C-alpha positions as CSV (number, residue, x, y, z in Angstrom):
1,M,77.9,198.2,59.2
2,S,81.6,197.1,59.5
3,S,82.7,196.2,62.7
4,G,85.8,198.3,62.3
5,N,89.1,198.0,63.7
6,N,89.2,198.4,67.4
7,N,92.8,198.0,68.3
8,P,94.5,201.0,70.0
9,I,96.5,203.7,68.6
10,G,100.0,203.7,70.1
11,V,101.4,207.2,71.0
12,F,104.7,207.8,72.5
13,D,106.9,210.7,73.7
14,S,110.1,211.2,76.1
15,G,107.5,212.5,78.8
16,I,104.3,213.8,79.2
17,G,104.3,216.3,76.3
18,G,102.9,214.1,73.8
19,L,99.6,214.0,75.7
20,S,98.9,217.3,74.1
21,V,98.7,215.1,71.0
22,A,96.9,212.2,72.5
23,N,94.2,214.6,73.8
24,A,93.7,216.2,70.3
25,I,93.5,212.6,68.9
26,S,90.8,211.5,71.7
27,G,88.8,214.9,70.9
28,L,88.7,214.2,67.3
29,L,88.2,210.4,67.5
30,P,86.4,209.6,70.6
31,N,86.0,205.9,69.7
32,E,89.7,205.2,69.3
33,S,91.5,203.5,72.2
34,L,95.0,205.0,72.9
35,I,98.1,203.5,74.5
36,Y,100.4,206.1,75.7
37,F,104.0,205.6,76.5
38,A,106.0,208.3,78.4
39,D,109.7,207.7,78.7
40,T,110.0,209.4,81.9
41,G,112.9,207.5,83.0
42,R,115.2,208.9,80.1
43,V,113.5,212.4,79.7
44,P,114.6,214.8,78.0
45,Y,115.6,213.5,74.8
46,G,116.7,216.8,73.4
47,P,120.4,216.5,74.6
48,R,120.8,212.9,73.8
49,S,122.5,211.4,70.7
50,R,120.7,210.5,67.6
51,K,121.3,206.8,67.9
52,E,120.2,206.7,71.7
53,I,117.0,208.4,70.5
54,T,116.6,206.0,67.7
55,D,117.3,203.1,69.9
56,F,114.9,204.3,72.5
57,S,112.0,204.8,69.9
58,A,112.6,201.4,68.6
59,E,112.2,199.8,71.9
60,I,109.1,201.5,72.6
61,T,107.6,200.9,69.2
62,Q,108.1,197.1,69.9
63,F,106.4,197.7,73.4
64,L,103.3,199.2,71.5
65,L,103.1,196.7,68.9
66,D,103.3,193.9,71.4
67,H,100.0,195.6,72.8
68,Q,98.5,195.3,69.5
69,C,98.6,199.0,68.3
70,K,97.6,199.5,64.7
71,M,99.2,202.8,64.3
72,I,102.1,204.5,66.0
73,V,102.1,208.2,66.6
74,V,105.7,209.6,67.3
75,A,104.3,212.5,69.5
76,C,107.8,214.0,70.0
77,N,109.5,216.4,67.6
78,T,113.0,215.1,68.7
79,A,112.2,211.4,68.2
80,T,110.5,212.2,65.0
81,A,113.6,214.1,63.8
82,A,116.0,211.3,64.7
83,G,114.2,208.2,64.4
84,L,111.0,208.1,62.3
85,E,112.6,207.0,59.0
86,S,114.4,204.2,60.7
87,L,111.1,203.2,62.6
88,R,109.3,203.1,59.1
89,K,112.1,201.1,57.6
90,Q,112.1,198.6,60.5
91,W,108.3,198.2,60.4
92,P,107.1,198.8,56.8
93,E,103.8,197.4,57.4
94,I,102.8,199.9,60.4
95,P,101.5,203.3,59.6
96,F,103.7,205.8,61.5
97,I,102.6,209.5,62.1
98,G,105.4,211.9,63.2
99,M,105.8,215.5,64.2
100,E,107.6,218.5,62.8
101,P,107.8,222.0,63.7
102,A,104.9,224.1,62.0
103,V,107.3,226.0,59.8
104,K,105.0,226.0,56.7
105,P,101.9,227.4,58.5
106,A,104.0,230.0,60.4
107,A,105.6,231.2,57.1
108,E,102.1,231.5,55.6
109,A,100.6,233.3,58.7
110,T,103.4,235.7,59.5
111,R,102.7,239.5,58.4
112,S,106.0,240.8,59.7
113,G,108.0,238.1,57.8
114,K,109.5,237.0,61.2
115,V,108.9,233.6,62.9
116,G,109.8,232.3,66.2
117,V,110.4,228.5,66.7
118,L,110.5,227.0,70.1
119,A,112.1,223.5,69.9
120,T,114.7,221.2,71.4
121,L,118.4,221.5,70.2
122,S,118.0,218.1,68.7
123,T,115.4,219.2,66.6
124,I,116.8,222.3,65.5
125,R,120.0,220.6,64.6
126,S,118.1,217.9,62.6
127,E,118.1,217.3,58.7
128,R,114.2,217.3,59.0
129,Y,114.2,220.5,60.2
130,A,116.7,221.7,57.7
131,E,114.8,220.5,55.0
132,L,111.5,222.4,56.4
133,M,113.6,225.6,56.4
134,R,114.9,225.1,52.9
135,R,111.3,224.3,51.5
136,Y,109.1,226.7,53.4
137,A,111.2,229.5,55.3
138,A,113.3,230.9,52.3
139,N,111.3,234.2,52.5
140,V,111.0,234.6,56.2
141,Q,113.4,235.3,59.0
142,V,113.3,232.5,61.8
143,F,114.5,233.1,65.2
144,E,115.0,229.8,67.1
145,N,115.4,229.0,70.9
146,P,116.3,225.4,72.1
147,C,114.6,226.3,75.4
148,I,117.0,224.4,77.6
149,G,115.6,223.4,80.9
150,L,112.0,223.9,79.9
151,V,111.0,220.3,79.4
152,P,112.1,219.4,83.1
153,L,110.0,222.2,84.5
154,I,107.0,220.9,82.5
155,E,107.7,217.4,83.5
156,A,107.7,218.5,87.2
157,G,104.2,220.1,86.9
158,K,105.7,223.3,87.2
159,L,103.3,225.1,84.6
160,N,102.4,228.5,86.2
161,H,105.4,228.6,88.2
162,P,107.9,231.7,88.7
163,D,110.8,229.8,87.3
164,T,108.7,228.7,84.2
165,I,107.4,232.0,83.4
166,E,110.9,233.7,83.9
167,Q,112.3,231.2,81.5
168,L,109.3,231.8,79.1
169,K,110.2,235.6,79.3
170,E,113.9,235.2,78.4
171,I,112.9,232.9,75.5
172,L,109.9,235.0,74.1
173,I,110.8,238.8,74.8
174,P,114.0,238.7,72.7
175,M,111.9,237.3,69.9
176,L,109.1,239.9,70.3
177,Q,111.6,242.8,70.2
178,E,112.6,241.6,66.9
179,D,109.1,241.9,65.6
180,V,108.2,238.3,65.6
181,D,104.4,238.1,65.1
182,T,104.1,234.1,64.7
183,I,105.5,231.6,67.3
184,V,105.8,227.8,66.5
185,L,105.6,225.5,69.5
186,G,108.1,222.9,68.2
187,C,107.9,220.4,71.2
188,T,104.8,218.6,72.3
189,H,105.6,219.6,75.8
190,Y,105.2,223.3,75.2
191,P,101.3,223.4,74.6
192,F,100.8,222.6,78.2
193,L,102.2,226.1,78.9
194,L,99.3,227.8,77.2
195,P,97.8,230.2,78.0
196,F,100.8,231.6,80.1
197,P,102.8,232.8,76.9
198,K,99.7,234.9,76.1
199,D,100.5,236.6,79.3
200,I,103.8,237.6,77.6
201,V,103.2,238.1,73.9
202,P,100.7,240.5,72.4
203,S,97.0,239.3,71.5
204,D,97.9,239.5,67.7
205,C,100.8,237.3,67.9
206,K,99.9,233.8,66.5
207,I,100.9,230.7,68.7
208,I,100.9,227.7,66.6
209,D,100.2,224.1,68.4
210,P,100.6,221.4,66.0
211,A,98.5,218.8,67.8
212,P,95.2,219.5,66.0
213,A,97.0,219.0,62.7
214,V,98.4,215.9,63.6
215,A,95.1,214.5,64.9
216,R,93.6,215.3,61.6
217,Q,96.5,213.4,59.7
218,V,95.8,210.4,62.1
219,A,92.0,210.5,61.2
220,R,93.0,210.8,57.4
221,R,95.3,207.8,57.6
222,L,93.1,205.7,59.6
223,G,90.3,206.2,56.9
224,N,92.5,205.6,54.0
225,L,93.8,202.3,55.7
226,A,90.3,201.0,56.7
227,L,91.5,201.2,60.5
228,V,88.9,203.3,61.9
229,A,87.3,201.9,65.0
230,S,83.6,201.0,65.1
231,S,81.2,203.8,66.0
232,A,80.0,201.7,68.9
233,H,83.5,201.0,70.4
234,Q,83.9,202.4,73.8
235,A,87.5,203.9,73.8
236,E,90.2,202.9,76.5
237,Y,93.2,205.0,77.5
238,H,96.2,203.4,78.9
239,F,99.3,205.3,80.0
240,Y,102.5,203.5,80.5
241,R,105.6,205.2,82.0
242,S,109.3,204.0,82.5
243,G,109.9,206.4,85.3
244,A,108.3,208.8,87.8
245,V,105.6,211.2,86.4
246,A,103.9,214.4,87.7
247,D,100.4,214.3,88.9
248,L,98.4,213.7,85.6
249,S,95.5,215.7,86.7
250,L,97.7,218.7,85.8
251,F,97.8,217.7,82.2
252,T,94.8,215.8,81.1
253,K,91.1,215.2,82.0
254,L,91.0,211.9,80.3
255,P,90.6,208.6,82.2
256,W,94.2,207.2,82.0
257,Q,94.8,204.0,83.5
258,I,98.4,204.3,84.6
259,H,100.9,201.5,84.5
260,P,104.6,201.8,85.5
261,V,106.8,199.7,83.2
262,M,110.4,200.4,84.7
263,E,111.7,196.9,83.9
264,M,110.6,196.9,80.4
265,L,113.3,199.4,79.0
266,K,116.9,199.1,79.0
267,G,119.2,201.5,81.3
């Protein structure tokens, strides 16, 4: 039996949001080690310029490659939209997996023909998102909300908090009043708010979390590239952060070893 490739998979996000993706990957691929980088010293990415986000993404990618990562998962819709193509050009030999709002499955799932998209302003304004809309949303009506202020609440661990629930109501109720029946979570932070939106939306409204689909894509690419870890490999999970982070027990049950690396990144 092949020994497999036991190098870790690198996963990064502006903060803790991408742990929703990392958790999906570890659930599907329990023998794969993961190194997660949360850029908590510079979160949120949503209001930042494309150049800033691209530069940050390149710095973090280099950090993960220095730690022998065999694949990089850009577990951030904003970083994917701004910098994924640049990363692929800079490191053509490295497999990259990105995120994108689940516009296609939402357009296929909706019965009312009306879809809600929760995403950062940078994602909504990106060419990547515009292309998704052109390709898959021509026959549906899309209601978007940039959810300004929601990521900092999640980063602070205020999940089932009155301020967070009130903001969710302000975001979701206008969409529901327009007969939206399918809602896309277009930022990896937002799945941590489940099941709280279900207290606001009706039970027959579909909420799409893209993390499971990303995990399946990771599995496919690992298999195609012969990078799958040995079935006997004991996975390890390392969490690096560039700034403060909320209590991780709020977000994951995985045994992450936490390493602050504040000196690693530029201002």
